[in-house]
C-alpha positions in Angstrom: -219.9 -42.3 50.8 -219.5 -40.6 46.8 -216.0 -39.2 48.7 -214.8 -42.6 49.5 -215.3 -44.3 46.7 -213.3 -41.4 45.1 -210.9 -41.7 47.5 -210.3 -45.2 47.0 -210.2 -44.9 43.0 -207.9 -41.9 42.9 -204.8 -44.1 44.9 -205.7 -46.9 43.0 -203.8 -45.4 40.6 -201.3 -43.1 42.1 -199.0 -43.4 39.0 -201.5 -42.0 36.5 -202.0 -38.8 38.2 -199.0 -37.6 36.9 -199.9 -38.4 33.4 -202.9 -35.4 32.5 -205.7 -38.8 32.6 -208.1 -36.2 33.1 -207.7 -32.6 31.2 -207.0 -29.9 33.0 -210.3 -28.3 31.8 -212.9 -31.3 33.2 -210.8 -30.9 36.4 -211.4 -27.1 36.5 -214.9 -28.0 35.6 -215.5 -30.2 38.0 -213.9 -28.0 40.3 -215.9 -24.7 39.8 -219.2 -27.2 39.6 -218.4 -28.0 43.3 -217.6 -24.8 44.4 -220.5 -23.6 43.2 -223.1 -25.6 45.6 -221.4 -23.6 48.6 -224.0 -20.7 48.9 -224.1 -19.1 51.5 -226.8 -19.9 54.5 -227.7 -16.1 54.7 -228.3 -16.1 51.1 -230.1 -12.9 49.7 -231.4 -14.9 46.9 -234.7 -16.4 47.6 -233.5 -18.8 44.7 -230.2 -19.8 45.8 -231.1 -22.6 48.8 -228.1 -23.5 51.0 -226.9 -27.1 50.8 -227.8 -28.9 54.1 -224.6 -29.9 55.8 -224.0 -33.4 55.4 -224.4 -32.2 51.6 -221.7 -28.8 52.4 -219.8 -31.5 54.3 -220.1 -34.1 51.1 -218.8 -31.3 48.9 -216.0 -29.8 50.9 -214.3 -33.5 51.1 -214.7 -34.0 47.7 -213.0 -30.8 47.1 -210.6 -31.9 49.6 -209.8 -35.0 47.8 -209.4 -33.7 44.4 -207.1 -31.0 46.0 -205.1 -33.4 47.4 -205.1 -36.2 44.8 -204.7 -33.1 41.4 -203.5 -30.3 43.8 -199.9 -30.2 43.3 -199.3 -31.0 39.5 -202.2 -28.3 38.5 -202.5 -25.8 41.7 -203.9 -23.5 38.8 -206.8 -25.2 38.7 -207.0 -24.4 42.4 -206.9 -21.4 43.2 -210.3 -19.8 43.0 -211.4 -22.2 45.4 -209.9 -21.0 48.8 -212.3 -17.8 49.1 -214.9 -20.3 48.6 -214.1 -22.4 51.2 -213.0 -19.9 53.8 -216.5 -18.1 52.9 -217.7 -21.7 54.8 -215.4 -21.3 57.6 -216.4 -17.7 58.4 -219.3 -18.9 58.9 -218.6 -21.2 61.6 -221.1 -24.0 61.3 -220.3 -26.6 64.1 -221.4 -29.7 61.4 -219.3 -28.1 58.9 -216.5 -26.4 60.6 -214.4 -28.5 60.6 -214.7 -30.8 56.9 -214.1 -27.0 55.9 -210.8 -26.5 58.3 -209.9 -29.7 56.8 -210.1 -28.5 52.8 -208.5 -25.5 53.8 -205.6 -27.4 55.2 -205.6 -29.4 51.9 -205.5 -26.1 49.5 -203.0 -24.5 51.2 -200.6 -27.2 51.3 -201.0 -27.4 47.5 -200.7 -24.2 46.8 -198.2 -23.8 48.6 -196.3 -20.0 47.6 -198.8 -19.0 45.2 -200.8 -18.0 48.1 -198.3 -15.7 49.9 -200.1 -12.6 47.7 -203.4 -14.1 49.2 -202.6 -14.4 52.8 -204.0 -10.5 54.1 -207.3 -11.9 52.5 -207.0 -15.6 54.0 -205.0 -14.9 57.2 -207.8 -12.8 59.2 -210.5 -15.8 58.4 -208.8 -18.3 59.4 -207.6 -16.9 62.5 -210.8 -15.7 63.3 -211.7 -19.0 63.2 -209.0 -20.0 65.8 -209.8 -17.5 68.0 -213.8 -18.6 68.1 -212.9 -22.1 68.6 -210.8 -21.3 71.8 -212.7 -19.2 73.4 -215.3 -21.6 73.3 -213.6 -24.5 74.6 -211.9 -22.8 77.4 -214.7 -22.5 80.6 -216.3 -18.5 81.9 -214.8 -17.7 85.2 -217.8 -17.5 87.5 -218.5 -14.2 88.6 -216.7 -13.4 92.3 
């Protein structure tokens, strides 16, 4: 619900988004805060607990909305977010995979050519995720 309200507020004033109504420093703090919520499900640190799937989805959607609205005008703010979201994709949790892929696609679209040097890092994770999805969708052949 919070992600929907955020999106609604941002879409009411699209002309304001070209002006720096939100200072870059504040936006960067928000993005860093949202990214800090993505703790790996198998975290080695017992003090940090992973979010439940619904909270992870809400955080991913918030990041996706922010990247969609501000990513083209201030891509430098979102450069560090892609590895964090790809970590969620790599965990392949069914409840969050689709939302993580949506956030990934928005980040890739927003960052554009800035990602070319990083392609060797993020492409294997994406391709692995897609291969797993296809393998799960294709029925196995019975042994003859």
